ROSE-4610 file (N, C-alpha, C; in Angstrom, 1 decimal, always signed):
// ROSE-4610
residu = [X/X/X/X/X/X/X/X/X/X/X/X/X/X/X/X/X/X/X/X/X/X/X/X/X/X/X/X/X/X/X/X/X/X/X/X/X/X/X/X/X/X/X/X/X/X/X/X/X/X/X/X/X/X/X/X/X/X/X/X/X/X/X/X/X/X/X/X/X/X/X/X/X/X/X/X/X/X/X/X/X/X/X/X/X/X/X/X/X/X/X/X/X/X/X/X/X/X/X/X/X/X/X/X/X/X/X/X/X/X/X/X/X/X/X/X/X/X/X/X/X/X/X/X/X/X/X/X/X/X/X/X/X/X/X/X/X/X/X/X/X/X/X/X/X/X/X/X/X/X/X/X/X/X/X/X/X/X/X/X/X/X/X/X/X/X/X/X/X/X/X/X/X/X/X/X/X/X/X/X/X/X/X/X/X/X/X/X/X/X/X/X/X/X/X/X/X/X/X/X/X/X/X/X/X/X/X/X/X/X/X/X/X/X/X/X/X/X/X/X/X/X/X/X/X/X/X/X/X/X/X/X/X/X/X/X/X/X/X/X/X/X/X/X/X/X/X/X/X/X/X/X/X/X/X/X/X/X/X/X/X/X/X/X/X/X/X/X/X/X/X/X/X/X/X/X/X/X/X/X/X/X/X/X/X/X/X/X/X/X/X/X/X/X/X/X/X/X/X/X/X/X/X/X/X/X/X/X/X/X/X/X/X/X/X/X/X/X/X/X/X/X/X/X/X/X/X/X/X/X/X/X/X/X/X/X/X/X/X/X/X/X/X/X/X/X/X/X/X/X/X/X/X/X/X/X/X/X/X/X/X/X/X/X/X/X/X/X/X/X/X/X/X/X/X/X/X/X/X/X/X/X/X/X/X/X/X/X/X/X/X/X/X/X/X/X/X/X/X/X/X/X/X/X/X/X/X/X/X/X/X/X/X/X/X/X/X/X/X/X/X/X/X/X/X/X/X/X/X/X/X/X]
num = [1/1/1/2/2/2/3/3/3/4/4/4/5/5/5/6/6/6/7/7/7/8/8/8/9/9/9/10/10/10/11/11/11/12/12/12/13/13/13/14/14/14/15/15/15/16/16/16/17/17/17/18/18/18/19/19/19/20/20/20/21/21/21/22/22/22/23/23/23/24/24/24/25/25/25/26/26/26/27/27/27/28/28/28/29/29/29/30/30/30/31/31/31/32/32/32/33/33/33/34/34/34/35/35/35/36/36/36/37/37/37/38/38/38/39/39/39/40/40/40/41/41/41/42/42/42/43/43/43/44/44/44/45/45/45/46/46/46/47/47/47/48/48/48/49/49/49/50/50/50/51/51/51/52/52/52/53/53/53/54/54/54/55/55/55/56/56/56/57/57/57/58/58/58/59/59/59/60/60/60/61/61/61/62/62/62/63/63/63/64/64/64/65/65/65/66/66/66/67/67/67/68/68/68/69/69/69/70/70/70/71/71/71/72/72/72/73/73/73/74/74/74/75/75/75/76/76/76/77/77/77/78/78/78/79/79/79/80/80/80/81/81/81/82/82/82/83/83/83/84/84/84/85/85/85/86/86/86/87/87/87/88/88/88/89/89/89/90/90/90/91/91/91/92/92/92/93/93/93/94/94/94/95/95/95/96/96/96/97/97/97/98/98/98/99/99/99/100/100/100/101/101/101/102/102/102/103/103/103/104/104/104/105/105/105/106/106/106/107/107/107/108/108/108/109/109/109/110/110/110/111/111/111/112/112/112/113/113/113/114/114/114/115/115/115/116/116/116/117/117/117/118/118/118/119/119/119/120/120/120/121/121/121/122/122/122/123/123/123/124/124/124/125/125/125/126/126/126/127/127/127/128/128/128/129/129/129/130/130/130/131/131/131/132/132/132/133/133/133/134/134/134/135/135/135/136/136/136/137/137/137/138/138/138/139/139/139/140/140/140/141/141/141/142/142/142/143/143/143/144/144/144]
x = [+0.8/+0.0/+0.9/+0.7/+1.5/+1.1/+2.1/+1.8/+0.6/+0.5/-0.7/-2.0/-2.0/-3.3/-3.7/-3.0/-3.2/-3.9/-4.9/-5.5/-6.5/-7.0/-8.1/-7.5/-8.3/-7.9/-6.7/-5.6/-4.4/-4.0/-3.7/-3.2/-1.8/-0.9/+0.5/+0.8/+1.5/+1.9/+3.3/+4.0/+5.4/+5.7/+4.8/+5.1/+4.5/+4.1/+3.6/+4.6/+4.3/+5.3/+4.9/+4.2/+3.8/+3.5/+3.3/+2.9/+1.4/+1.0/-0.4/-0.6/-1.9/-2.3/-3.2/-2.9/-3.8/-4.5/-5.8/-6.6/-7.0/-6.7/-7.0/-8.5/-9.1/-10.6/-11.0/-12.0/-12.4/-13.0/-12.2/-12.6/-12.5/-11.8/-11.6/-10.4/-9.8/-8.7/-7.5/-6.4/-5.1/-4.2/-3.5/-2.5/-1.1/-0.2/+1.1/+2.2/+3.2/+4.3/+5.6/+6.7/+8.0/+8.6/+9.2/+9.6/+11.0/+11.5/+12.7/+14.0/+14.0/+15.2/+15.7/+17.0/+17.6/+17.2/+16.6/+16.1/+14.9/+14.3/+13.2/+12.1/+11.6/+10.5/+9.2/+8.3/+7.0/+6.0/+5.3/+4.3/+3.0/+2.0/+0.6/-0.4/-1.4/-2.5/-3.8/-4.8/-6.2/-6.7/-7.4/-8.0/-8.4/-8.4/-8.7/-7.5/-7.2/-6.0/-6.4/-5.7/-5.9/-4.7/-4.6/-3.4/-3.2/-2.0/-1.6/-0.7/-1.3/-0.6/-0.6/+0.5/+0.6/+1.0/+1.2/+1.6/+3.1/+3.3/+4.6/+5.7/+6.9/+8.1/+8.5/+9.4/+9.9/+10.4/+10.8/+11.4/+10.3/+9.0/+7.9/+7.6/+8.3/+8.1/+7.1/+6.4/+5.5/+6.3/+6.1/+6.9/+6.9/+5.7/+5.6/+6.5/+6.3/+7.1/+8.6/+9.0/+10.4/+10.9/+10.1/+10.6/+10.8/+9.8/+9.9/+11.1/+11.3/+12.4/+13.8/+13.8/+15.1/+15.6/+14.8/+15.3/+16.3/+17.3/+18.4/+17.8/+17.5/+17.0/+18.1/+18.3/+19.4/+18.6/+18.8/+18.2/+18.8/+18.4/+18.9/+17.9/+16.8/+15.7/+14.5/+13.6/+12.3/+12.4/+11.5/+11.4/+12.0/+11.3/+11.8/+11.8/+12.8/+12.9/+12.0/+12.0/+11.2/+11.7/+13.0/+13.5/+12.9/+13.0/+12.5/+11.0/+10.3/+8.8/+8.5/+9.3/+9.1/+9.4/+10.5/+10.8/+9.6/+9.1/+8.0/+6.7/+6.4/+5.3/+5.5/+6.7/+7.0/+6.8/+7.2/+6.9/+5.4/+4.7/+3.3/+2.6/+3.1/+2.5/+2.6/+3.5/+3.8/+2.8/+2.1/+1.3/-0.2/-1.0/-2.5/-3.0/-2.5/-3.0/-2.8/-1.9/-1.6/-2.0/-2.7/-3.2/-4.0/-3.8/-4.5/-3.9/-2.8/-2.1/-0.8/-0.6/+0.7/+1.1/+2.4/+2.9/+2.2/+1.9/+1.3/+2.4/+2.6/+3.7/+3.6/+2.4/+2.3/+2.8/+3.0/+3.4/+4.8/+5.6/+6.9/+7.8/+7.7/+8.5/+8.2/+7.0/+6.6/+6.8/+7.2/+7.4/+8.8/+8.9/+10.2/+10.1/+11.2/+11.2/+10.1/+9.3/+8.2/+7.0/+6.9/+5.8/+5.8/+5.1/+5.0/+3.6/+3.3/+2.0/+1.6/+0.4/-0.1/-1.5/-1.8/-3.2/-3.7/-4.9/-5.5/-6.7/-6.6/-7.7/-8.5/-9.8/-10.6/-10.0/-10.0/-9.5/-10.4/-10.6/-11.5/-11.2/-9.9/-9.5/-8.8/-9.0/-8.4/-9.0/-8.1/-8.6/-9.5/-9.6/-10.4/-11.5/-12.7/-13.8/-14.7/-15.3/-16.2/-15.7/-14.4/-13.8/-13.7/-13.9/-13.6/-12.1/-11.6/-10.2/-10.0/-8.9/-8.6/-7.1/-6.8/-5.4/-5.1/-3.8/-3.4/-1.9/-1.5/-0.1/+0.2/+1.2/+1.7/+2.8/+2.6/+3.6/+4.0/+5.2/+5.7/+6.7/+7.3/+8.2/+9.4/+9.8/+10.9/+12.2/+13.3/+14.5/+15.4/+15.1/+16.1/+16.2]
y = [-1.2/+0.0/+1.2/+2.1/+3.3/+4.4/+5.2/+6.3/+7.1/+7.5/+8.3/+7.6/+6.3/+5.6/+5.5/+6.1/+6.0/+7.3/+7.7/+9.0/+8.8/+7.6/+7.4/+7.1/+6.5/+6.2/+5.2/+5.5/+4.7/+4.4/+3.2/+2.8/+2.4/+3.0/+2.7/+1.5/+0.5/-0.6/-0.6/+0.5/+0.6/+0.2/+0.4/+0.1/-1.3/-2.0/-3.4/-4.3/-5.0/-5.8/-7.3/-7.6/-9.0/-9.2/-10.4/-10.6/-10.4/-10.0/-9.8/-10.2/-10.5/-10.9/-9.7/-9.1/-8.1/-8.8/-9.1/-9.8/-8.7/-9.0/-8.1/-8.0/-6.9/-6.8/-5.4/-5.1/-3.7/-3.0/-2.7/-2.1/-0.5/+0.0/+1.4/+1.9/+0.9/+1.3/+0.6/+1.4/+0.9/+0.7/-0.4/-0.7/-0.5/+0.2/+0.5/+0.1/-0.6/-1.0/-0.7/-0.6/-0.5/-1.9/-2.2/-3.5/-3.5/-4.7/-4.9/-4.6/-4.7/-4.5/-3.1/-2.9/-1.6/-0.8/-1.4/-0.7/+0.2/-0.2/+0.6/+0.9/-0.1/+0.0/+0.4/+0.9/+1.3/+0.6/-0.4/-1.2/-1.0/-1.1/-0.8/-1.9/-2.1/-3.1/-2.6/-2.5/-2.2/-3.5/-3.5/-4.7/-4.6/-5.7/-5.8/-6.5/-6.1/-6.7/-7.7/-8.8/-9.9/-10.0/-9.7/-9.9/-11.4/-11.8/-13.2/-13.4/-13.2/-13.3/-14.7/-15.2/-16.5/-16.2/-17.2/-17.0/-16.4/-15.3/-14.7/-15.6/-15.4/-16.1/-15.4/-15.9/-15.2/-13.8/-13.6/-12.3/-11.3/-11.8/-10.8/-10.7/-11.5/-11.4/-12.5/-12.2/-13.2/-14.3/-15.6/-16.6/-16.6/-16.3/-16.3/-15.1/-14.0/-12.8/-13.1/-13.7/-14.1/-15.0/-16.0/-17.0/-16.4/-15.5/-14.9/-13.9/-13.2/-12.2/-12.9/-14.1/-14.8/-15.4/-15.5/-16.0/-15.0/-15.5/-14.6/-13.8/-12.6/-11.7/-10.8/-10.9/-10.0/-9.0/-7.8/-6.8/-6.7/-7.6/-7.6/-7.2/-6.7/-6.3/-7.2/-6.9/-7.6/-9.1/-9.9/-11.3/-12.2/-13.4/-14.5/-15.7/-16.6/-17.8/-19.0/-20.1/-21.2/-21.7/-21.8/-22.2/-21.3/-20.0/-19.1/-19.3/-19.4/-19.6/-20.9/-22.0/-23.2/-23.0/-22.3/-22.0/-21.3/-20.3/-19.5/-20.4/-21.2/-22.2/-23.1/-23.6/-24.4/-23.7/-22.4/-21.6/-21.5/-21.1/-20.9/-22.2/-23.3/-24.6/-24.9/-24.3/-24.5/-23.9/-22.9/-22.1/-22.2/-22.3/-22.4/-21.2/-20.0/-18.8/-18.7/-19.5/-19.4/-20.7/-21.6/-22.8/-22.3/-22.8/-22.4/-21.3/-20.7/-19.6/-20.2/-19.8/-20.3/-19.2/-19.2/-18.3/-18.4/-17.2/-17.2/-17.3/-18.5/-18.8/-17.9/-17.4/-16.6/-15.1/-14.8/-13.4/-13.4/-14.5/-14.5/-13.4/-13.0/-12.0/-10.6/-10.5/-9.2/-9.2/-10.3/-10.4/-10.0/-9.7/-9.4/-9.4/-9.1/-9.1/-8.3/-8.8/-8.1/-7.9/-8.5/-8.3/-9.4/-10.5/-11.7/-11.9/-12.0/-12.3/-13.8/-13.9/-15.2/-15.5/-16.8/-17.3/-17.8/-17.4/-17.8/-18.7/-20.0/-20.9/-21.0/-21.3/-21.5/-22.6/-22.3/-23.3/-23.2/-24.3/-24.3/-23.4/-23.3/-22.5/-21.2/-20.8/-19.5/-18.3/-17.3/-16.0/-15.2/-15.6/-15.0/-16.1/-15.7/-16.6/-16.0/-16.9/-16.6/-15.7/-15.7/-15.0/-15.9/-17.2/-18.2/-18.2/-18.7/-18.6/-17.2/-16.6/-15.2/-15.0/-13.9/-13.5/-12.3/-12.2/-11.1/-11.0/-10.3/-10.1/-10.5/-11.2/-11.5/-10.5/-9.7/-8.7/-8.7/-8.2/-8.2/-7.0/-6.8/-5.6/-5.8/-4.7/-4.7/-4.7/-5.3/-5.5/-4.3/-3.2/-2.1/-1.6]
z = [+0.0/+0.0/+0.0/-0.9/-1.1/+0.0/+0.3/+1.3/+0.9/-0.3/-0.7/-0.6/-0.5/-0.3/+1.1/+2.0/+3.5/+4.0/+3.3/+3.8/+4.9/+5.1/+6.1/+7.5/+8.3/+9.7/+9.7/+10.4/+10.4/+11.9/+12.2/+13.5/+13.3/+14.1/+14.0/+15.0/+14.5/+15.3/+15.7/+15.7/+16.0/+17.4/+18.4/+19.7/+20.1/+19.1/+19.4/+20.0/+21.1/+21.7/+21.7/+20.6/+20.4/+18.9/+18.5/+17.1/+17.0/+15.7/+15.4/+14.0/+13.7/+12.4/+12.0/+10.8/+10.2/+9.1/+9.3/+8.3/+7.2/+6.0/+4.9/+4.8/+5.1/+5.2/+4.9/+4.3/+3.9/+5.2/+6.1/+7.4/+7.3/+6.4/+6.4/+7.3/+8.0/+8.9/+8.4/+8.3/+7.8/+9.0/+9.1/+10.1/+9.5/+10.1/+9.6/+10.6/+10.1/+11.0/+10.3/+11.0/+10.5/+10.3/+9.2/+8.8/+8.2/+8.0/+7.2/+8.0/+9.3/+10.1/+10.0/+9.7/+9.7/+8.4/+7.5/+6.3/+6.7/+7.8/+8.4/+7.3/+6.7/+5.7/+6.5/+5.7/+6.2/+5.5/+6.1/+5.4/+6.0/+5.2/+5.6/+5.0/+5.7/+5.3/+5.9/+5.0/+5.5/+6.0/+7.1/+7.6/+9.1/+9.7/+11.2/+11.8/+13.0/+13.7/+14.7/+14.8/+15.7/+16.5/+17.8/+18.6/+18.8/+18.7/+18.8/+20.0/+21.1/+22.4/+22.9/+23.3/+24.0/+25.4/+26.2/+27.6/+27.5/+28.2/+28.2/+28.8/+28.2/+28.8/+30.1/+30.8/+32.0/+31.7/+30.5/+30.1/+29.8/+29.9/+29.6/+28.1/+27.3/+25.9/+25.5/+24.5/+23.9/+23.2/+23.5/+22.8/+21.3/+20.7/+19.3/+18.7/+19.3/+18.9/+19.0/+20.2/+20.4/+19.4/+19.0/+18.0/+16.7/+16.3/+15.0/+14.9/+16.0/+16.1/+16.2/+16.7/+16.9/+15.6/+14.6/+13.3/+12.8/+12.1/+11.6/+10.4/+10.6/+9.5/+9.0/+7.7/+7.1/+6.2/+6.4/+5.6/+4.2/+3.4/+2.0/+1.0/+1.5/+0.6/+0.8/-0.1/+0.0/-0.4/+0.2/-0.2/+0.8/+1.0/+1.8/+0.9/+1.2/+0.3/+0.9/+0.2/+0.7/+2.0/+2.3/+3.6/+4.7/+4.5/+5.6/+5.8/+4.7/+4.8/+5.5/+5.3/+6.0/+7.5/+7.8/+9.2/+9.9/+9.3/+9.8/+10.0/+9.0/+9.2/+10.4/+10.6/+11.7/+13.0/+13.1/+14.3/+14.5/+13.5/+13.6/+14.0/+13.7/+14.0/+15.5/+16.2/+17.6/+18.6/+18.1/+19.1/+18.8/+19.8/+19.7/+18.9/+19.2/+18.6/+17.1/+16.6/+15.2/+14.4/+15.0/+14.3/+13.1/+11.9/+10.7/+9.9/+10.5/+9.8/+9.1/+7.9/+7.2/+6.2/+5.9/+4.9/+3.6/+3.0/+1.7/+0.7/+0.1/-0.8/-2.0/-2.4/-3.6/-3.3/-2.0/-1.6/-0.9/-1.0/-0.4/-0.9/-2.1/-2.7/-2.1/-1.5/-0.9/+0.6/+1.2/+2.6/+3.0/+4.3/+4.9/+6.4/+7.1/+8.6/+9.1/+10.0/+10.7/+9.8/+8.6/+7.7/+6.7/+7.1/+6.3/+5.9/+4.6/+4.1/+4.4/+4.9/+5.3/+4.8/+4.9/+4.6/+6.0/+6.3/+7.6/+7.3/+7.5/+7.3/+8.6/+8.4/+9.7/+10.6/+11.8/+12.8/+14.1/+14.7/+15.9/+17.0/+17.3/+18.5/+18.0/+16.8/+16.3/+17.0/+17.1/+17.7/+16.7/+15.5/+14.5/+14.1/+14.0/+13.7/+12.6/+11.8/+10.7/+9.6/+9.4/+8.2/+7.0/+7.3/+6.2/+6.0/+4.8/+4.5/+4.1/+4.6/+4.3/+4.2/+3.7/+3.6/+4.6/+4.9/+5.8/+5.9/+7.0/+7.2/+8.7/+8.9/+10.2/+10.5/+11.6/+11.9/+13.3/+13.7/+15.0/+15.1/+16.3/+16.4/+15.5/+14.8/+13.9/+14.7/+14.2/+15.0/+15.0/+14.3/+14.3/+15.7]
């Protein structure tokens, strides 16, 4: 989403301290986060946000956010490869809050640190309900 397309209500996720799913949905609200490590990209998605909080670690960090942030991210530009997509899918499979969510393999080239395009399938214990299969963005605090 280009900067000039963000004229409506916008919520900044810069101070987000957990992972979140932004379901692409015609809500009229745009969610913006800093992405891509030290490249400090600015990415935006219209939709609805679903916090993906799991039980905090002793450090006070969300385990899902910690696992995603602990991957070795190199700011080499846009895109993730198949190996990185598989690593992220394996992380998503570990947590109740992310059952049914997987990397959108058609959007790997558009994904980067703290902004990964995903597909969210219906799941019994999902934090999102009655959206059917939908697309969105998995986001978390940028590492810069």
